[in-house]
Phi, psi and omega in degrees: 000122182292152180292154179292162184296325181267007181255128182289142176290322175228134179215129176235141180228116178057035185289123181225137177225121179240122175272134185244161180271190183299327181270014177066028177266141180300128182247309181223130173262095185285322178230144184224099174056060183272124178231115174199165178217150176245123184277154180298136175081011180245163174254115183250128180257125178255113185247161177162155177293174177298134180081013181277345177117009182293311181295323177297320178298316179299315181295325176291321179294328179276354182081014179279340177231154175263135178287147173288324180204153177105180184227150179227139173229126177243114182054037177082006183228173177291150181298331182271005177290127183296329181293341178281328185299324180291345184253008182248150168228136187223130173244108181287170180294322175249133183280112179250098180229167181287117188289339183271357176266152174267182185297316181296316181293324180295311181292325177295322178297313180289332174294324175293322176297326178278005176061039176276150178290165182298316180293320179293323178297313181299317181294314184286324180296312180296319182292320182290321178298319178290326182294321182270004173078034181242026181297324180282350181237025185289337181260000179277141176293152187293337180290350175267357182282148169283174181296320179295321178293324178294323177294324180295314180290330175295322177293323178296318180292333177289341182251007187294329184262016181051063187285157174274328180236128182241126176253117183242118179252107182053063185290337185258012180293129178084359181271149174284169181305323179294315178296324177297317179295321179294320179294319179294321176296323178295319178298318179294323177295319177297322177297319179296335178269011174088010179281150176256133187230129171252120188243125172248126183202151172262353179272096189293330178295322178294318179298317181295331182284328191242342188271142173277314178229156179224158173224141182250119178263142171207127180056037176080004180241148178267113187271320178220153174206138180169182179290146183298315182296322181289321182288327184270353181287137175266099187295334183283354180238151176237132184239132178242125181246122181232135182266147171057058176269140174276171179297322180292321179294320179297330181285324184262001189291332181296333183257318186229077182295309185289316182291324185290328183272350178064039178081021178291159180293127182238129178252117181251129181189196181249140177295149185263141173272146177295141183298326179297316178295320179295317181297315180296324178293318179295318179295322178295318177294321178293323179292325177291324179283328180222086185292333182272132178210149176272358179266203182284135179255198180274129178274150179233132181283130178249107184292338182290346181279347188233133177285138181277124180288135178295135181281139179293144180291141177286161178302322179296320179294321179296316180296321180296320179292325181285328184266349181276128179264120179274116175274123182290138178283143177297131182274137178275125181296141180287140179297136180278126182280134178290140179294135181281142179296141180291140180291134178278136179291150179285151185291324183288336176292320178294322178299319181292322182288326182273350180290144179283124181279133177292143179288143180289141180285126181291139179284146179295142182287137178275139177296145180296140181287135177280140177296134181284135177277135178296143180294145180289133179293143179275176185290326182293319178294323179296319181292323180292323179291324178294325177294319179294323178296322179292326180287329183268327185294131179292140181270136175253133183294144178278127183288331183279343182273115180292337182286340184260003180276000000 
């Protein structure tokens, strides 16, 4: 059942998420009192630097995380309501699909999860594969796909159940310019069919092309939210656009705009700022108001980390080195060191060397050792040996004994 016209497709009130450590102490405040809504049938862009809380917001909207504080409504229900799951489509930032399945098997698998009939699955699978441009690779296993091809099949699986609300996290990552243009056209087509889309992306040009409203996150807080044209308009300037002006009209236009154009169509408005410049300005102002953040900060180049490559000599420098005659400087003779006197041996050392050494006293000769006689065996050992001999010695039968014949 589609949401009512006055009911937001996504609504958050005071949404806060604090990640805690093993001892339940607050470690990271990923979101801080987030309030925003996505209206039915619009494309909403959620922007922000790395670590600003975009992925945490997506996981909270999908029910993968529990909020620390605040409330969430998805299509009028709780995120963990099973009835909401059938009406959602989700494309994660990284495509996690079964690598041993091909495109047709992958979409058929997700169609079965969505409880689509066999005929509906066949129709939607074939149409989606053709829509994302993978008709020639429908039988190849996914582990052979490039990153751009994996994003295409990931987008197709997000649309297999004809969702009312689509969450797209970096949908154009890894796509070539042609694929990027096709994805943006697809988003606009979904919007024309009444679908609601939440888009997270770092490619600001893509956001500016397809989004109706945007919000900028920084350090878990939503700093600005509004229509793209209103946020990018430079209110202090007025811009007039007139088509097909002659040279004479351009000369007189500053004084007589209406008379000079003869009733031509005139568009009066404010010049637009580039979304990239606007985004960087908002983030810079947010960083000045709240310098501490758990996300990505400002990087600083450290020249000491990189060795400086020697610059090649210019032709003038090479010619100068070749034509310059180096005159050798007179060498100063090194001072001759005086020979050091030989050390005289000490007198007591000569006395020791010339002294007569006493002859060593010969040690007395030891008598030759007598060979030891083996000990005489005792009676117990003799009796034990005789028993062993009887057990081992072969027995010969007695001819006189009739019992042994």
